[in-house]
C-alpha positions as CSV (number, residue, x, y, z in Angstrom):
1,X,10.9,5.7,12.3
2,X,11.7,3.0,14.8
3,X,11.7,-0.7,14.1
4,X,8.4,-1.0,16.1
5,X,6.8,1.8,14.0
6,X,8.0,0.1,10.8
7,X,6.6,-3.3,11.9
8,X,3.3,-1.7,12.7
9,X,3.1,0.0,9.3
10,X,3.9,-3.2,7.5
11,X,1.2,-5.1,9.5
12,X,-1.3,-2.3,8.8
13,X,-0.4,-2.2,5.1
14,X,-0.9,-6.0,4.8
15,X,-4.2,-5.7,6.7
16,X,-5.5,-3.0,4.4
17,X,-4.7,-5.0,1.3
18,X,-6.3,-8.1,2.9
19,X,-9.5,-6.1,3.3
20,X,-8.9,-4.1,0.0
21,X,-10.4,-1.0,1.4
22,X,-9.2,1.9,-0.9
23,X,-10.1,4.6,1.7
24,X,-8.0,2.9,4.4
25,X,-5.1,2.4,1.9
26,X,-5.0,6.0,1.0
27,X,-4.8,6.9,4.6
28,X,-1.6,5.0,5.1
29,X,0.3,7.9,3.5
30,X,1.0,11.2,5.1
31,X,0.3,14.1,2.8
32,X,4.0,15.0,3.0
33,X,5.3,11.5,2.8
34,X,6.8,10.3,-0.5
35,X,5.2,7.3,-2.3
36,X,7.4,5.8,-5.1
37,X,5.2,3.8,-7.4
38,X,5.3,3.8,-11.2
39,X,1.5,4.0,-11.7
40,X,0.4,6.3,-8.9
41,X,1.0,10.0,-8.4
42,X,1.6,11.1,-4.8
43,X,-1.7,12.5,-3.5
44,X,-4.2,10.6,-1.4
45,X,-6.9,11.3,-4.0
46,X,-4.8,9.8,-6.8
47,X,-3.9,6.8,-4.7
48,X,-7.7,6.3,-4.0
49,X,-8.5,6.7,-7.7
50,X,-5.8,4.2,-8.7
51,X,-7.0,1.6,-6.2
52,X,-10.6,1.9,-7.2
53,X,-9.7,1.3,-10.8
54,X,-7.6,-1.7,-9.9
55,X,-10.4,-3.1,-7.7
56,X,-12.9,-2.7,-10.6
57,X,-10.6,-4.7,-12.9
58,X,-9.5,-7.3,-10.3
59,X,-12.0,-7.5,-7.5
60,X,-10.1,-10.2,-5.6
61,X,-6.7,-8.6,-5.8
62,X,-4.5,-9.0,-2.7
63,X,-0.9,-8.2,-2.0
64,X,1.5,-10.5,-0.2
65,X,4.4,-8.7,1.5
66,X,7.6,-10.4,0.4
67,X,10.3,-8.2,2.0
68,X,10.6,-5.0,3.9
69,X,13.2,-2.9,5.6
70,X,13.2,0.5,7.4
71,X,16.5,2.2,7.9
72,X,16.8,5.8,6.6
73,X,13.7,5.1,4.5
74,X,11.1,2.4,4.4
75,X,11.0,-0.1,1.6
76,X,8.3,-2.7,1.1
77,X,8.3,-5.3,-1.7
78,X,5.1,-7.1,-2.4
79,X,3.5,-9.5,-4.9
80,X,0.0,-8.9,-6.2
81,X,-2.3,-11.9,-6.4
82,X,-5.6,-12.1,-8.3
83,X,-7.6,-14.5,-10.4
84,X,-8.4,-11.8,-12.9
């Protein structure tokens, strides 16, 4: 992944969270790409299910990207924001 690719991914990630569209979010991950998250398994269907449950509990949830890097692997740190 080049720096340009990584920047585009982070911008797309932030945009998907701004719109909170679970279908678009699930599409960010390649079926073979690893997703490391304590609450989500790795399939697109499981990501979609997780996001729909979160959205039902916190309809105004958004994420703010705090830090990211892409060297051998990509890493993205974010902060969730919601009124609950």
